VONUMAR-479673 format. One record per residue: residue number from 1; chain; x, y, z of N, C-alpha, C in turn. Coordinates in nm, 4 decimals, always signed. Layout:
residues N
+-----+----+----------+----------+----------+----------+----------+----------+----------+----------+----------+
!   i ! ch !     n_xx !     n_yy !     n_zz !    ca_xx !    ca_yy !    ca_zz !     c_xx !     c_yy !     c_zz !
+-----+----+----------+----------+----------+----------+----------+----------+----------+----------+----------+
! NUM !  A !        X !        Y !        Z !        X !        Y !        Z !        X !        Y !        Z !
...
+-----+----+----------+----------+----------+----------+----------+----------+----------+----------+----------+
***
This chain:
residues 90
+-----+----+----------+----------+----------+----------+----------+----------+----------+----------+----------+
!   i ! ch !     n_xx !     n_yy !     n_zz !    ca_xx !    ca_yy !    ca_zz !     c_xx !     c_yy !     c_zz !
+-----+----+----------+----------+----------+----------+----------+----------+----------+----------+----------+
!   1 !  A !  +7.3423 !  +7.5669 !  +9.8313 !  +7.3196 !  +7.6511 !  +9.7993 !  +7.3753 !  +7.7949 !  +9.7566 !
!   2 !  A !  +7.2924 !  +7.8848 !  +9.6882 !  +7.3525 !  +7.9837 !  +9.5782 !  +7.3746 !  +8.0771 !  +9.6721 !
!   3 !  A !  +7.5090 !  +8.1672 !  +9.5542 !  +7.5634 !  +8.2660 !  +9.6526 !  +7.4139 !  +8.3557 !  +9.7138 !
!   4 !  A !  +7.3120 !  +8.4245 !  +9.6862 !  +7.2478 !  +8.4760 !  +9.7014 !  +7.1499 !  +8.4622 !  +9.8570 !
!   5 !  A !  +7.1222 !  +8.3406 !  +9.7889 !  +7.0017 !  +8.2711 !  +9.9065 !  +7.1569 !  +8.2424 ! +10.0368 !
!   6 !  A !  +7.2540 !  +8.2252 ! +10.0213 !  +7.3765 !  +8.2716 ! +10.1173 !  +7.3966 !  +8.4057 ! +10.1776 !
!   7 !  A !  +7.3483 !  +8.5130 ! +10.1109 !  +7.3045 !  +8.6042 ! +10.1499 !  +7.2519 !  +8.6633 ! +10.2355 !
!   8 !  A !  +7.1101 !  +8.6388 ! +10.1772 !  +6.9804 !  +8.6248 ! +10.1840 !  +6.9722 !  +8.5686 ! +10.3635 !
!   9 !  A !  +6.9707 !  +8.4915 ! +10.3795 !  +7.0388 !  +8.4048 ! +10.5214 !  +7.0923 !  +8.4880 ! +10.6242 !
!  10 !  A !  +7.2331 !  +8.5163 ! +10.5760 !  +7.2965 !  +8.5661 ! +10.6830 !  +7.2251 !  +8.7093 ! +10.7543 !
!  11 !  A !  +7.1493 !  +8.7729 ! +10.6239 !  +7.1101 !  +8.9286 ! +10.6751 !  +6.9329 !  +8.8659 ! +10.7569 !
!  12 !  A !  +6.8832 !  +8.8015 ! +10.7447 !  +6.7714 !  +8.7632 ! +10.8036 !  +6.8280 !  +8.7499 ! +10.9329 !
!  13 !  A !  +6.9535 !  +8.6315 ! +10.9549 !  +6.9503 !  +8.5593 ! +11.0788 !  +7.0173 !  +8.7079 ! +11.1753 !
!  14 !  A !  +7.1523 !  +8.7467 ! +11.1263 !  +7.1862 !  +8.7910 ! +11.1838 !  +7.1944 !  +8.9785 ! +11.1628 !
!  15 !  A !  +7.0802 !  +9.0101 ! +11.1112 !  +7.1107 !  +9.1644 ! +11.1183 !  +6.9407 !  +9.1810 ! +11.1312 !
!  16 !  A !  +6.8774 !  +9.1072 ! +11.0244 !  +6.7167 !  +9.1346 ! +11.0768 !  +6.6736 !  +9.0661 ! +11.2253 !
!  17 !  A !  +6.7479 !  +8.9715 ! +11.2321 !  +6.7222 !  +8.8809 ! +11.3355 !  +6.5213 !  +8.8592 ! +11.3234 !
!  18 !  A !  +6.5248 !  +8.7790 ! +11.2185 !  +6.4398 !  +8.7438 ! +11.1618 !  +6.4250 !  +8.5983 ! +11.1218 !
!  19 !  A !  +6.3163 !  +8.5284 ! +11.1392 !  +6.2873 !  +8.3736 ! +11.1572 !  +6.2419 !  +8.3586 ! +11.0359 !
!  20 !  A !  +6.1498 !  +8.4813 ! +11.0114 !  +6.0807 !  +8.4199 ! +10.8643 !  +6.1795 !  +8.4149 ! +10.7317 !
!  21 !  A !  +6.3046 !  +8.4861 ! +10.7421 !  +6.3708 !  +8.4772 ! +10.6133 !  +6.4012 !  +8.6006 ! +10.5709 !
!  22 !  A !  +6.4346 !  +8.6240 ! +10.4727 !  +6.4195 !  +8.8108 ! +10.3717 !  +6.3307 !  +8.8462 ! +10.2992 !
!  23 !  A !  +6.2828 !  +8.9012 ! +10.3911 !  +6.1650 !  +8.9656 ! +10.3057 !  +6.1672 !  +9.0427 ! +10.1669 !
!  24 !  A !  +6.2632 !  +9.0624 ! +10.0924 !  +6.2422 !  +9.1890 ! +10.0439 !  +6.3086 !  +9.1428 !  +9.9093 !
!  25 !  A !  +6.2999 !  +9.1800 !  +9.7728 !  +6.3394 !  +9.1403 !  +9.6807 !  +6.5180 !  +9.1417 !  +9.6348 !
!  26 !  A !  +6.5611 !  +9.0747 !  +9.5538 !  +6.7402 !  +9.0573 !  +9.5582 !  +6.7957 !  +9.2026 !  +9.4978 !
!  27 !  A !  +6.7248 !  +9.2703 !  +9.4291 !  +6.7514 !  +9.4139 !  +9.4069 !  +6.7040 !  +9.5174 !  +9.4925 !
!  28 !  A !  +6.6399 !  +9.5360 !  +9.6511 !  +6.5982 !  +9.5967 !  +9.6859 !  +6.7489 !  +9.6756 !  +9.7388 !
!  29 !  A !  +6.7305 !  +9.8041 !  +9.6926 !  +6.8557 !  +9.9261 !  +9.8012 !  +6.8760 !  +9.8897 !  +9.9229 !
!  30 !  A !  +6.9265 !  +9.8577 ! +10.0112 !  +6.9732 !  +9.8490 ! +10.1620 !  +6.9218 !  +9.9420 ! +10.2111 !
!  31 !  A !  +7.0264 ! +10.0480 ! +10.1466 !  +7.0309 ! +10.1611 ! +10.2233 !  +6.9209 ! +10.2817 ! +10.1771 !
!  32 !  A !  +6.8085 ! +10.2769 ! +10.0949 !  +6.7106 ! +10.3733 ! +10.0258 !  +6.5962 ! +10.3188 ! +10.1154 !
!  33 !  A !  +6.5912 ! +10.1710 ! +10.1462 !  +6.4728 ! +10.0796 ! +10.1799 !  +6.4732 ! +10.0612 ! +10.3657 !
!  34 !  A !  +6.6216 ! +10.1137 ! +10.3665 !  +6.6245 ! +10.1106 ! +10.5635 !  +6.6784 ! +10.0131 ! +10.5758 !
!  35 !  A !  +6.6802 !  +9.8755 ! +10.4996 !  +6.7127 !  +9.7441 ! +10.5274 !  +6.8271 !  +9.7248 ! +10.5910 !
!  36 !  A !  +6.9102 !  +9.7597 ! +10.6356 !  +7.0749 !  +9.7964 ! +10.7075 !  +7.1184 !  +9.9774 ! +10.7113 !
!  37 !  A !  +7.2282 !  +9.9518 ! +10.8175 !  +7.2755 ! +10.0527 ! +10.8508 !  +7.4233 ! +10.0364 ! +10.8298 !
!  38 !  A !  +7.4751 ! +10.1715 ! +10.8224 !  +7.6486 ! +10.1307 ! +10.7475 !  +7.6995 ! +10.0570 ! +10.8575 !
!  39 !  A !  +7.6693 ! +10.0460 ! +11.0094 !  +7.7944 !  +9.9202 ! +11.0598 !  +7.7277 !  +9.8005 ! +11.0164 !
!  40 !  A !  +7.6221 !  +9.7472 ! +10.9764 !  +7.5813 !  +9.6539 ! +10.8997 !  +7.6665 !  +9.6006 ! +10.7549 !
!  41 !  A !  +7.6903 !  +9.6679 ! +10.7172 !  +7.7350 !  +9.7098 ! +10.5877 !  +7.8961 !  +9.6702 ! +10.6156 !
!  42 !  A !  +7.9502 !  +9.6694 ! +10.7382 !  +8.0962 !  +9.6046 ! +10.7715 !  +8.0698 !  +9.5125 ! +10.8220 !
!  43 !  A !  +7.9625 !  +9.4670 ! +10.8515 !  +7.9459 !  +9.3188 ! +10.9037 !  +7.9368 !  +9.2172 ! +10.7808 !
!  44 !  A !  +7.8300 !  +9.2712 ! +10.7069 !  +7.8450 !  +9.2074 ! +10.5325 !  +7.9561 !  +9.2291 ! +10.5317 !
!  45 !  A !  +8.0539 !  +9.2810 ! +10.5238 !  +8.2206 !  +9.2984 ! +10.4782 !  +8.2719 !  +9.1629 ! +10.5465 !
!  46 !  A !  +8.2448 !  +9.1717 ! +10.6430 !  +8.3177 !  +9.0410 ! +10.6933 !  +8.2438 !  +8.9495 ! +10.6418 !
!  47 !  A !  +8.0940 !  +8.8870 ! +10.6271 !  +8.0584 !  +8.7773 ! +10.6240 !  +8.1283 !  +8.7279 ! +10.4494 !
!  48 !  A !  +8.1061 !  +8.8314 ! +10.4110 !  +8.1764 !  +8.8066 ! +10.2224 !  +8.3283 !  +8.7686 ! +10.2832 !
!  49 !  A !  +8.3905 !  +8.8008 ! +10.2959 !  +8.5473 !  +8.7961 ! +10.3423 !  +8.5592 !  +8.6314 ! +10.4237 !
!  50 !  A !  +8.4515 !  +8.6223 ! +10.5265 !  +8.4958 !  +8.4865 ! +10.5635 !  +8.4500 !  +8.3867 ! +10.4923 !
!  51 !  A !  +8.2777 !  +8.3756 ! +10.4462 !  +8.2249 !  +8.2497 ! +10.3704 !  +8.2873 !  +8.2418 ! +10.2289 !
!  52 !  A !  +8.3488 !  +8.3476 ! +10.1807 !  +8.3535 !  +8.3749 ! +10.0432 !  +8.4949 !  +8.3370 ! +10.0087 !
!  53 !  A !  +8.5797 !  +8.3393 ! +10.0882 !  +8.7577 !  +8.3501 ! +10.1032 !  +8.8047 !  +8.4524 !  +9.9983 !
!  54 !  A !  +8.7365 !  +8.5830 ! +10.0220 !  +8.7872 !  +8.6815 !  +9.9433 !  +8.8296 !  +8.8198 !  +9.9955 !
!  55 !  A !  +8.9367 !  +8.8939 ! +10.0217 !  +8.9750 !  +8.9616 ! +10.0762 !  +8.9052 !  +9.1132 !  +9.9307 !
!  56 !  A !  +8.8281 !  +9.1885 ! +10.0432 !  +8.7686 !  +9.3285 ! +10.0228 !  +8.8407 !  +9.4487 ! +10.0383 !
!  57 !  A !  +8.8880 !  +9.5194 !  +9.9109 !  +8.9186 !  +9.6235 !  +9.9258 !  +8.8852 !  +9.7493 !  +9.9586 !
!  58 !  A !  +8.9520 !  +9.8138 ! +10.0529 !  +8.9043 !  +9.9595 ! +10.1019 !  +8.7688 ! +10.0259 !  +9.9112 !
!  59 !  A !  +8.8790 ! +10.0310 !  +9.8513 !  +8.8218 ! +10.0754 !  +9.7151 !  +8.6683 ! +10.0093 !  +9.6695 !
!  60 !  A !  +8.6338 !  +9.9006 !  +9.7210 !  +8.5478 !  +9.8172 !  +9.6231 !  +8.4199 !  +9.8447 !  +9.7605 !
!  61 !  A !  +8.4299 !  +9.8993 !  +9.8638 !  +8.3150 !  +9.9395 !  +9.9398 !  +8.2693 ! +10.0811 !  +9.9157 !
!  62 !  A !  +8.1987 !  +9.9942 !  +9.8318 !  +8.0925 ! +10.1824 !  +9.7650 !  +7.9347 ! +10.0509 !  +9.7355 !
!  63 !  A !  +7.8565 ! +10.1373 !  +9.7561 !  +7.6474 ! +10.1351 !  +9.6908 !  +7.7112 ! +10.0447 !  +9.5557 !
!  64 !  A !  +7.7687 ! +10.0213 !  +9.4845 !  +7.7409 !  +9.8945 !  +9.3762 !  +7.7997 !  +9.8055 !  +9.3790 !
!  65 !  A !  +7.8650 !  +9.7811 !  +9.5133 !  +7.9377 !  +9.6490 !  +9.5118 !  +7.8039 !  +9.5640 !  +9.6657 !
!  66 !  A !  +7.8008 !  +9.6916 !  +9.7689 !  +7.7388 !  +9.5927 !  +9.8133 !  +7.5875 !  +9.6858 !  +9.8941 !
!  67 !  A !  +7.5122 !  +9.7375 !  +9.7758 !  +7.3627 !  +9.7752 !  +9.8867 !  +7.2637 !  +9.6702 !  +9.8367 !
!  68 !  A !  +7.2735 !  +9.5562 !  +9.7647 !  +7.1712 !  +9.4959 !  +9.7750 !  +7.1820 !  +9.3279 !  +9.7607 !
!  69 !  A !  +7.1443 !  +9.2633 !  +9.7743 !  +7.1461 !  +9.1045 !  +9.7393 !  +7.2513 !  +9.0567 !  +9.6554 !
!  70 !  A !  +7.1401 !  +9.1489 !  +9.5002 !  +7.2122 !  +9.1369 !  +9.3497 !  +7.3201 !  +9.1500 !  +9.3414 !
!  71 !  A !  +7.3636 !  +9.2979 !  +9.4247 !  +7.4940 !  +9.3356 !  +9.3876 !  +7.5801 !  +9.2785 !  +9.4580 !
!  72 !  A !  +7.5950 !  +9.2407 !  +9.5997 !  +7.6791 !  +9.1735 !  +9.6651 !  +7.7144 !  +9.0225 !  +9.5843 !
!  73 !  A !  +7.6041 !  +8.9373 !  +9.5072 !  +7.6232 !  +8.8342 !  +9.4853 !  +7.6939 !  +8.8402 !  +9.3415 !
!  74 !  A !  +7.6928 !  +8.9843 !  +9.2547 !  +7.7709 !  +8.9938 !  +9.1949 !  +7.9340 !  +8.9635 !  +9.1785 !
!  75 !  A !  +7.9179 !  +9.1115 !  +9.3223 !  +8.1140 !  +9.1387 !  +9.3649 !  +8.1141 !  +9.0234 !  +9.3849 !
!  76 !  A !  +8.0867 !  +8.9337 !  +9.4580 !  +8.1564 !  +8.7998 !  +9.4857 !  +8.1602 !  +8.6922 !  +9.3913 !
!  77 !  A !  +8.0735 !  +8.6898 !  +9.2737 !  +8.1070 !  +8.6418 !  +9.1787 !  +8.2218 !  +8.6420 !  +9.0682 !
!  78 !  A !  +8.2161 !  +8.8296 !  +9.0724 !  +8.3556 !  +8.8195 !  +8.9894 !  +8.4704 !  +8.8397 !  +9.0671 !
!  79 !  A !  +8.4841 !  +8.8164 !  +9.1844 !  +8.6001 !  +8.8216 !  +9.2769 !  +8.6491 !  +8.6568 !  +9.3300 !
!  80 !  A !  +8.5516 !  +8.5980 !  +9.3071 !  +8.5920 !  +8.4462 !  +9.2914 !  +8.5754 !  +8.3867 !  +9.1699 !
!  81 !  A !  +8.4986 !  +8.4029 !  +9.0405 !  +8.5765 !  +8.3989 !  +8.9054 !  +8.4465 !  +8.3325 !  +8.8785 !
!  82 !  A !  +8.3258 !  +8.3268 !  +8.9261 !  +8.2182 !  +8.2295 !  +8.8930 !  +8.1591 !  +8.3225 !  +8.7969 !
!  83 !  A !  +8.0991 !  +8.2188 !  +8.7032 !  +7.9940 !  +8.3593 !  +8.6161 !  +7.8958 !  +8.4458 !  +8.6625 !
!  84 !  A !  +7.8456 !  +8.5416 !  +8.6220 !  +7.7337 !  +8.6090 !  +8.6712 !  +7.6492 !  +8.5343 !  +8.6520 !
!  85 !  A !  +7.5415 !  +8.5434 !  +8.6918 !  +7.4303 !  +8.5062 !  +8.6867 !  +7.3010 !  +8.6078 !  +8.6601 !
!  86 !  A !  +7.2797 !  +8.5771 !  +8.5822 !  +7.1099 !  +8.6879 !  +8.5483 !  +6.9808 !  +8.6351 !  +8.5805 !
!  87 !  A !  +6.9750 !  +8.5502 !  +8.6430 !  +6.8760 !  +8.4680 !  +8.7495 !  +6.7444 !  +8.5878 !  +8.7439 !
!  88 !  A !  +6.6148 !  +8.5043 !  +8.7299 !  +6.4637 !  +8.6117 !  +8.8259 !  +6.5388 !  +8.6626 !  +8.9403 !
!  89 !  A !  +6.4901 !  +8.7475 !  +8.9836 !  +6.4826 !  +8.7916 !  +9.1252 !  +6.3775 !  +8.7902 !  +9.2012 !
!  90 !  A !  +6.4244 !  +8.7753 !  +9.2889 !  +6.3481 !  +8.7223 !  +9.4004 !  +6.2982 !  +8.8346 !  +9.5191 !
+-----+----+----------+----------+----------+----------+----------+----------+----------+----------+----------+
***
């Protein structure tokens, strides 16, 4: 399972409480679309730290890193040294 799929699965199950998966595009803005709120951002940060074994610095908690599946995946790849993938968006 790729990074984006893990993030989508986590959000669907633990934030949206949806058995139907994540119904948004990977570049959909969490805040602008009303997908998550500020408390959910903190949960996403904990998920990223635990799932991918990275420490999210306070200065990294910005919309550029945590406002969409695409942005979180890119952040994870940068922090773990994985190549950034420019695949089609779901």
